[in-house]
N, C-alpha and C positions, 0 to 999 in steps of 0.2 A: 668377140673374145675368142682367143685361140683355144685349141683343144688342150694344149699344155696347161694353160692357165686354168681352164675349167677343171682339169684333172687335179691340179694342185689345190684348188678351192675345195674339191670334194674330199681330198685327203685331210685337210685341216678341219673339216666339219666335226668329227668326233671330239677334237680338242675343244672346240667352242661349246659343244653340248656338255662336256664334262665340267667346264668352268661354270657354265650357267647352272648345272645341277648342283654343284658345290655351293654356289651362291644361294640357290633356293633352299638347300639343307640348312645353311647358316641362318637364313632369315626365318625358316620354320622353327629352328631351335630357339632363336631369340624370342619369337612369338610365344612358344611354349613356356619359356622361362618367365616372360612377362605375364603370362596368363595366370600363374599361381605357383605355389611351392611344389617342389618335386618330392612327393611323399615316398616314392620308392627309395630315394636317397636318404630322406629324413628318418624313415623307419627301418633302415638297414641295421642289421646286428651282426656281431662276430660270434662264431662258434668255435669250440675247441676240436682239435683233431684227436681221434681216439685210436690208440694202438693196442691191438689184442696180443698180449704176450702169452705164448703157449709154453708154460713152465709150471710143473706141478708144485714145486716148492714155493714159488712166489704165489701161486694160486691158493695153496693152503694158508699162507700168511694173510693174504688179502681177504679171503672169504672167512677165515677165522676171526679176524678183527671186525669184519662187517657183522658177523653173527653175534659177537660179544656186544657190539654197540646196539644192535636191535634188541637183544635180550635185556640189556640194561634199561633201555628206554621203555620197553613194554612191561617188564617185571617191576623194576624199581621206580621208574618214572610214572607209569600209569597205574599199575596194580597196587603196589605197596605204598609208594610215596604220595600218590594222588596229585602229582604236579600239574595235572590238567584241570584241577578243580580249585575253586575259591574256598578258602578255609577261614573259619571264624570261631573264636572261643565263645562258649555259651554262658548264659546266666542261669545258674541252678537254684532250685527252691526245694526245701525239705520240711517235713512236719512229722513229729513223733508224738504218739499218744501211748499211755500206759493204762492197762486194765488188769484188775485182779487184786488179791489180798495176800499178805504175808503175816507171820506170827512170830512172837517172842515169848519165852518162858513156857513152852508147851509142856515140859515135864514137871512144872511146879503149879502151885495154885495161883500164881501171879501171871495169868495168861493175858497177853496184850495182842490186839489186832491192829495191823497197819494197812491202810488203804493207800491209793496213789497220792492222796494229799499229804500223808505222813512219810511216804517213801521217796517222794520226788522233791528235790530242792534245786531250783525253783519249780513251781508247778507247771508253768508254761515256759518253754525254752525252744526257740526256733531251730537251733543247730544240734539238737539231740536231747538227752535226758540223763539225769543223775538219779541212781537207784540206791537207796540206803541199804547197807549190809551190816553195819555195826554202829551203835550209838552210845556215846558216853555223855551223861548229864551230870553237871556239878554246879552247886550254888556257891558263889564266891562273894567275898567282901574285900574292901580295900585294906591293905596291910603290908607287912614285910615278910617275904618268903622267897625261896629260890624260884626264879622264873624259868620254867621248864620248856618254854618256847625258845629262849636264848639264854641258856645257863651260863653264869659267869663264874669262872674258877678263881680260887684264892691264889695269891702269889706264893712263892717258895717259902716265905716266912709265915704263911697262914694269915695274911692281912688282906683287907679289901679297902675300897675307897672310904672316905669320911662318911659316917652315918650308916655304913653297911657292916654286917656281921658275917664272919666265916663259919659255916656249919657244914661238916662233912665235906670239906674241900670246895664248897660252893658258897658264893656270897648271897646273902639275903638282901633283896632290893625291894623298893616300893613297887608293888604290883597287886593284881587281884589274887587273893589267897583263899583256899589252897590252889596252887597253880596246876594247870592242866595244859600239857603241850606235847610236842612230838617226842620228847625224850622220856616221858613217863606215861605215854598212852598205853603201853603194854602192861604197865603196873600202876594204874591210876590210884589216887587217894581213896581211902576207905569210904569216904562220904559219897563217892561217885556212884551213879546208877548206870549199869551196863546192860544194853539190850542187843543181843545178837539175833539178827533176823534170819528166819528160816522159811522155806517154802517159796523162795524167789524164783525157782525154776518154772513155776506154773504161771508167772506173770506173762501177759500177752502184750506184745508191742505192735503197734500199728504205724509202720513207717511208710510215708508217702513222699515221693520224689518226682521232680520234673525238671525240664530244662528248655530254654528257648535260645535261638540264635538270631537276634534282631538285625544283624548286619546283612544276612543273606536270605531272610525269610521271616514270616510273621506267625509261624506255627509253633505251638507249645506241645512238647512231647512229655508224656506221663508214663511212668513205669507200669507195665501191664496194659497199656492202651492200644497196643497193636492187636489186630485180629488173631485169635488163637493163642495169645500170650497170657501167661499166668504170673501173678505177682505174689510170690511166697512171703514177701515182707509186709504184705497188707495185714496179715494176722499171723504172727510168728511168736512162739514162746521164747522166753529168755534162754532156756536150755538149748533149743534148736539153734538160736542165734550164736551162742557161744560154741556150739559144735561145728559151726561153719568157719570159725576163726582159724587163723594160721599162726601158731599151732592151735589145735582145739583146746578149749578151756572148760572147766567144770566149776560149779558153785560149791566149792569146798576148800578146806585148808586155808592157805595164805590168802587166796583170792577172796574168800568169804570174810576173813578177819581184816585184811588191809585194803580190800577193794582193788580197783584197777582201771586202766584207761583203754577203752575199746573203740577202734575206728571203723566206721562203716562208710565206705566210699562207693558212690555210683558214678561209673565212668561211661561217658557217651561218645560214640563215634558214629555220627549220623550223616546220611545223605538226606538233605531236607526235602528231596522230591519224593521220598517214600517213608515207610514206617521205620521205627527205630526202638531198640531196647538196650538198656545199659548192661555193662559188666560190673558185678558187685564184688568188692574186695573187703574182707573183714580181717582185722589184725589187731593184736594187742600192742599198745604203744608205750606202756610205762616201764617195760623191761623188768617187771616184778617188783617195782618199788611201791606200788599201790597208789591210791588217790584218797585225799581227805579234804573236807570242808570244815571250816570253823565258824561258828555263829554264836551270838550272844543276845539274850533278852534281858533288858535292864528293868529294874523295878525299885521302888523306894518305900520303905516302912518308917514313917516319921522322918527323923533326920538321917537315918542310915540308908545308904544306897547299896543295893545288891544287884547281882546279875546272875542269870542262869547260862553257864557256858555249855555249848554243844560241840562235841568233837565227833564228826560224822565221817566214817569210812563208807565207801560205796563204789559202785560201778559208774564211771562217767562214760556214757556212750556218745561219741561224736559222729554225727551223720552229715555228709556233704555230697553235693551233686555238681559235677563238672564234666567238661568234654569239649569236643571239636565238631563243628558242623561243616559239611562239605556241599558244594554245588558245582555242577559241570560248567566249564567256561570254554567256549570255542576259541577265544583269544589265547588262553594258556595252552590249549591243545595244539594250536598251530605253532606256538613257540617251542613246544616239546618236539614236534615233528621237524621243525627247522633245525633244532639242536642235533637231532639224530642225523639229518642230512649232512650237517657240517662235520659231525664226528666221523661219518663214513669216509670223508675225504682223508682222514688220518690213515686209513687202510691203504689208500693209493700212495700216500707219501712214504709209508714204511716199505711197501713193496718196491717202489721205484728206487729207494736208497739201497735196498738189498740187491736189486738188480744191477745197479751201476757201481756200487762200492763194496759189495760183500767180498770178504777174503775167501769164501768157499768156492767162488767162481774163478775160472782161469781168465787171464788177460784177454785172450782171443774171444772168449764168450762175452765178456763185459763190453769189449769193443763192438761186437756184433749187436748186442742189445743197445748200445749207445747210438749206433747208426739207425736202428729202428725207432728209437725214442726221440733223438735230437736231430733236427734239420738245420744245418748251418747255412747262412746266407753269404753273399759276397761282401767284400769290405766296402761299405759306403761312407767311410769316415771323411773322404775328400769330395763327397758329392756336391756340397755347396760351392766349393771352388770351381768345379766343372760348370755348374749352372751359371756362375758369374762370368766365366770365360765365354760361354756361348752368347750371353747377352751382350758382352762387349763386341764380339765378332759381328753380330747382327746390326749393331749400331754403326759400325764402320761401313757396312755394305749398303745401308739405306741411303738413297739419293733423293733430295727434295725435288718435287715436280715444279717446273717454272710456271709462273702465273701468266706469261704472255701467250701469243698465238702459237709459238713453237711448242710442240708437245712430243713426248716420248713415252714409251712404256707399252703395256699390253693393249691399250686402246688406240694405238696409232695404226692407221691403214697403210699397208705396204703395197697396195696395188695388186693384191692376189685374188681379186675378184670380190664378188658380193660376200660380205661377212668376214673378209680376211683381216686379221689383226696380227700385230707383232707381239713378241713375248720371249720368255726364256726358252732356250733350246730344250730344256728338260720337260717343259709343258708340251712342246710340239712332239717330242719323242713319246711321251706318255700316251698321246692319242693314237699312235700307230699300233 
């Protein structure tokens, strides 16, 4: 072999090494691809680019909105609203007992003593108690008289329906006589016996209340059951109970004569993981109209039927227990935190719009902010057409290799010495 040929063979050696190295890299990549999935490519993620805008006005807007969002979530979402907690309405239970005595006719010889059996109608009532303040008793027979529960007026000519008589502008109808009703209770018939109860202020009420929240726990809360808590309603006089009402009431005047409707409500707002005591609200509910019960006791003497009508004014004390139970929930807390993060995004949207479109900034300044905020790319709208053109060009340049003994291409020996192969000029130049 001549020196020239030897030199030429040595010059082509880097080209051969590069081709072989490229083939080895391709084979290694194929082996790696066949070996398993590429987790670096599968687990890749995209992140946003952050631009720090140094502008005090935009900063005030941004951080002001962020502060408002955080305060809203912390104060209203977590502290006041309890949005991070499960909430369940409770099932309340109350029980009221009455102890003591009252009197009627203290200034006369006809002294009467009333105990809870006489004062309370009915004796056992789960939702409160009725305490008698004034009692009218009247014995009645069947007959015709004015029905003072529903008095019927005569017409303009002083006439009534058939079988009825007009007396003092009212029609006498078939009813229990003498009649006792709402329209003559202040001035009842002379046969009536009136008992006005005194000393009710000293009556002692024992009000017990509790609540349970079966949906979020199996604990039963009782008023005064917390360590160190006192239940003033366990033994409270009627006078003290009325003094706690809104507005305060006294057992005198119209309240003593007409009675009234008093509501005692125990409101619970409990975290079931700890102790809980209710807030008590006492209020008069009848707007000064009073409260009355009507009862009758029937009896028969021979063929004549009579009844004892009872017109009972008194205090109707309604007691109820209700409330909401709360329990911390990690799921709801995460939802609130996620809502806060989503709302914080509003601050960035507002600041960006002020930065790019606010009329308070000059055009030059807005354009400068636009360049910092927005990065425009080249126009790739015809990229697909270019790719198709490249594929068509490659197809025209490809030449099929003949199947016979004649061969051409990169693997054809050109007599350049050991390892010498033909190929494109660019491959030969690349090796130099």
